N, C-alpha and C positions, 0 to 999 in steps of 0.2 A: 496108660497107652499115652506113647507123645505122637503127636502129628507128624514130628520131622527126627529123623536122627541123622544129624549133619557132622560127617568125618573130617576135623580139621579145623583148627581153632586160629588160623592166620587170617589174613585180609578177606579170602572169598568167603569162608565160611563164619566168620565173625560177622560179618555184613548182613549175609543173609539171614543167620540168626537173629540180628536185631529186628530186621524188617520184619521178617516171619511173625515174630514175638510182639512185637509194638505194633505193628500197623494191621495185622490179621487178627492177633489175640492167639496165634498158634501155640502150642506146647512143644519146646524143642529141647531136645537133648544133644549137646554140643561136645564131642571128645576130641581128645586129641593125645598120639602116644608120647608126648614130649610130656615134661613135668611144669610147663608153662602154657600161657596163651599167646597170642602175638604171630605165632610162625617164626618165620626169619627174622621178621620185623622187632622181634622181642628185645627190649633192654633192662639192663639190671645196674645197680650199683654196686661197683667191686669193693674189694677189701679196704681200699684208700677212699672210700665214699665218692669215687668218680662215676659220673654215668657212662656206661659203654654198650654198645651194639654187639650182643653175643655173636651173631652171624656175620660180622662187616657192617662196615658203613649202609645205611638206609635214610637215603635224601629225597623230600618229599616234591615233589613237583606237578605242576599238571597246568593245561590251558582250558579247562573245565570249570567254568563257575560253581556248576551244580554239584561237582563232586566236592569242591574247596569247601562248599557251602555245608553239605552233608557230614564231611567229617568235622565241621566246627560243631556239632551239634555234642561232640564228645571230647573236643580239647580246646584249648587256646594254642595260641601260635606263636613261635619267636621267627621273626623274618631272618632269613639266612639265604645267601645267593653261592652254590659250591664253586670252589675254584680248583681245579687238580693241576700240580706241577709233574712234570716228567724230568727223571735223571737220566740225562743225555750227554753223553760225550765229558762227562764230568759236570756238567752245568743244569742247574734246577731252571727248566722253561716252560712256558703253559702249554697245557693240551688241554682242551682242542688245538691244532697247529694254527696260528695266528702270527699277524705281522710281528711281534715280540718275539715270538720263538724263533722264526727266519733269522732276523735281524741280530738276535744275540747269539744263536748258534754260529752263524757265519760273519760275524763282524760287518754288516751292513747297516744304510742308514735308508732304506726301502719304506716308500710311501703304498699307500692302497693300491694304487695302479700300476704302481711298478711290481707290486707283489703277483698281481694277476697275470702280468707277462711274465715273471719269474716262473711262477708254476706254470703255466703254458709252454713255456721252452723245455720243461724238463719231465713234463707228461706224457706219458705212452698212449699210442692210438692202442684202442682196444676193441675188435671188430663187435664183442658182444661181452656185456658185463654180466660174468655169472659167479664169480668166486671173490672172496673177500679181497684177493689180492689186486685182481682186476679194478677194483674199486677205488683204491687207493694208488696204483700205479697208474692210472686214466686220469687222476686229478692233479696230483701233485710228484708224479715220478718216484724210481726205485730207489734214491738213495733215502729220502725222508722215509717212506715205507721200511727200508731197513730199519733205521735208526728208531723209530717209533712203533710199528706194527707187528714186523715179522716176529721178532722175539718174544715179545709180549702174548700175541696170538699164541705161538708155541707153547708156551707155558701153561697160559690160560686153558687152552683146548686140547694141547697132547697132539696138536695136528699143525700143517703147516697152512697158513692163509689160501693157499690156492687150492686145498681140499675143503673148503667150507665155503657154506654159502654167502652170497655176498651181502646179506642182512648182517653179518657180524660187524663189518667195519664201516657198513652204510649209517650205523646208529650214532658215529663221531662224524661231527661235520670239520670243514674244514673253512677257516675265515681269513678273509683279509685285512681288516680292521683289526683294533686292539682289544676287544671283545674277549675277556679272560674266563666268563662264567662257561662253566661246564653246560649248563643248561639254558635255554632261551625262554624257557615258557613263563606265562604270564604271572603265574603263582607259585612262588618259590619259598617255602618254612619248613621249621620243625617243628613236632610239638612241644609246646613250650615245658612240659613235666613229664617227657617222654612217650614213645609207642605204646609201651605196657600200659601206663595209666588211660591213654587213649582207649586202649582195647577193654580194659575195666569196665570202663564207663559206658562202651558199646554193648557189652553183653549182662550188665548190671539190671536184668529184668525178672520179675517172679516166672514169669513164663520159660526162662530159660535156664537148664540144669547144667552145670559145666562136670566134666568129667576127665580129669587128666591121667598121664600113664596107663591111657585104656586103648587096646587095640581092638580094633575094627570087626575082625574077624571071632575074637572074643566074646562080643557082646551081640552081634547081628541076629543072632539066632534065639537068646534068652531076654531081650530086650522090647516089649512090643511097640511097636511103631509103624505108622502107616506109609510114610515115605521117605526117601533116602537121599542125601545131598552128599555126595563124596568130591572131596577135594584134594584126595591123595593122587599117585601113579596110577593112571588108567591100566597100565600093565599088570600091576598088583592087585588091582580089582578082580580081573579075571585071570587070576592065577597065573601070569605069564603064556597064557594059551599059544601065541604065538612066538614066544621069545621076548627078551628082555630090552624094553626101550633105554638105546643110549643116553646116559647122562654124564656130564663133567661134575665134580664134587669139589669142596674145598674144606681146608683143615685151617684152624686159626690158632696163633698163639698171642697171648693177652699177656702185655707186660705194663708194668707201673714202673715210672722212673721217679726218683728223687730231684725233680727239678722242674720247672713252671712249663718249660715249652720244649719241643722237640723239633718242630717242623715249621715254617712260616704259613702254611697251610693245611687243611682238614686232611689231605690225600696227597701222596706221593706215589708216582708209578715208577716202576722200575724195568724198562724195557729189555735193557741191554746187560744188565748185571742182576745178580742175587737169585736165590731159588723162588723167593717169593716176588709175586706182582706187585704188591703195592702194602703202602705202611700209612694206617689211619690214625690220627690225633682227635680225640673225641672233644677236647674243651673247644675247639674251634666250630664243632656242630652245636653245642648243647650252650654255649656261651658260660659253663660253669668256671667259677673262679676258686684256683686251688693250688696250694704250693707244691704238689706232685702231678704229673700229668700220666694219663694212661694210653697206650698203642695197641694195636692190632697190627700183626704180621699175617699175610693172608697167602696160604700156599694152596694152589690148586691140586687135584686129585683125581684119580680115576677111581677111586673104591672110596665109598661113602655115602651120606645122605645125598639124594638125588638136589640138584642146583640148578643147573643149565641144560635143557634139551639141547641136544647138539644137531645143529642146521645142517642135514645132510639130506637129499633125495632120497636114497634108501631106507632112512629112519621117519621120515612123512609117509612113505607108503606103508612101513610097519604100523605106527599109528593110525592110519585110515583103517586098517584093519579092525586094530582094537575101537575106533570110533563108530564104526558100522555095528560092532556088538552091543556100543554103549547106546546106539538109538534104537536098538532093539529090545533094549533091556527097560520092561515097565516099572515105574515109579522111583527111578535114579535118576538123578540130575547130575552131571559131571560140570565142575565149575573150577576154573582158576589154572594157574600152571603147568602143576602136574598133571591135572586130570585132561588138559587140551593140548597137552605137549609143544607148549609155547611161550616164549620168553616174554613175561610182559613187565612194564614199569607198575609201580604201587597204584597209582591212579587208573592204570588200565584194568588191573584186577578187580577194583573197586566198581568201574565202570560195566564188567563184565558180570560182576554180581548182582548190582541193581538193575541190568538189563533182564538177567536170569529171574529175580523177583518178578518184574512185570509178568513177564512170561509165565510164571506160579500163577499171579494173580488172576490173568487172563483165563488160563486154563481150570482153575480148581474153585471153586465157592469154599467160602471160610464154613466153618461150624456153623457161626451165626445166621449165615445166608442160607444154608441148608434149613435150617428150623425156621426162619422166616417163612419160605418158598413152603415148606411141609404145612406150616400155622396156616397161609394163604389158600393152600389147596384145600386143607380139610374145612375150612370156614366157608369157602365157594360149596364143596359137596354138600355140606349142611343145607345151606340156603337153596 
């Protein structure tokens, strides 16, 4: 009998498996329908011996010391600050938009204060910021919106930014200085030996049994277990009772080139041209030295594995119907991106999993606790 059946071996499922097994001594069966652990953060060595991310680039960053310390139990780190360029008007310029972006594109020599005024002169007044378009045009105006955001968003989401919630473009800041880092978090690094090695260390407990290429519906009724943690799509768990929650998917084309480098940074975005949204060159992320280089071309898609919940009010309403079902389902905990229909960074998923573990520990005594209480009660009765 397992104490827990955990569905999904990505960050949410693996962190909870580790905590339940090592902190509480619970017996855990961790399953995944894929043939590997690590979820979308899974990385592997390709045929050329280059470490690549199977599902596109994953860059770890956080402002939480507690989360960085927790994950440091399972990996050493390689310091890395992520930088992204965008191919705009035939030039490679920094994204998020900063001082160098504007000066390079327009042949200007603005300073930080000049750029603030330059943005202000082009910004459009928006009475209420509701959509992704509103966010951008209210900050930097319509011309930069068209160059950097509209085409990229249409490719990524299959919708115009005017149809999407403000949260989509609000994630990308605009800077008036020359800071060209994509993230500003206090801790930015890559697992020194890769994400997969980190996950392997995380679930390396005699209390955890891992089963891959395993569907939840195939074993839920035949493997004895007390409780379930579900990190897959919440609508799938309930048999799509109210209809399917909409997602955007991704397709990846992995290519190895017989040259040492292809591009100056790890990721180059293509908001104006090409069918793909971005190209990733992994040696920038990993620090690996090799005579060849491996790239991933990323193509958004309407069909395929669910990656990004589509942030629109009607989709949130549909999710809320499933959430009410989840809250009324005993002995099942729903955790992670797909189970809560929300876009999370990796550190946010870890934070949610650790918070869920604390709630579990507060709500449920361990088997050892139960035996202790029973023994004390028996002793008192005898006395």
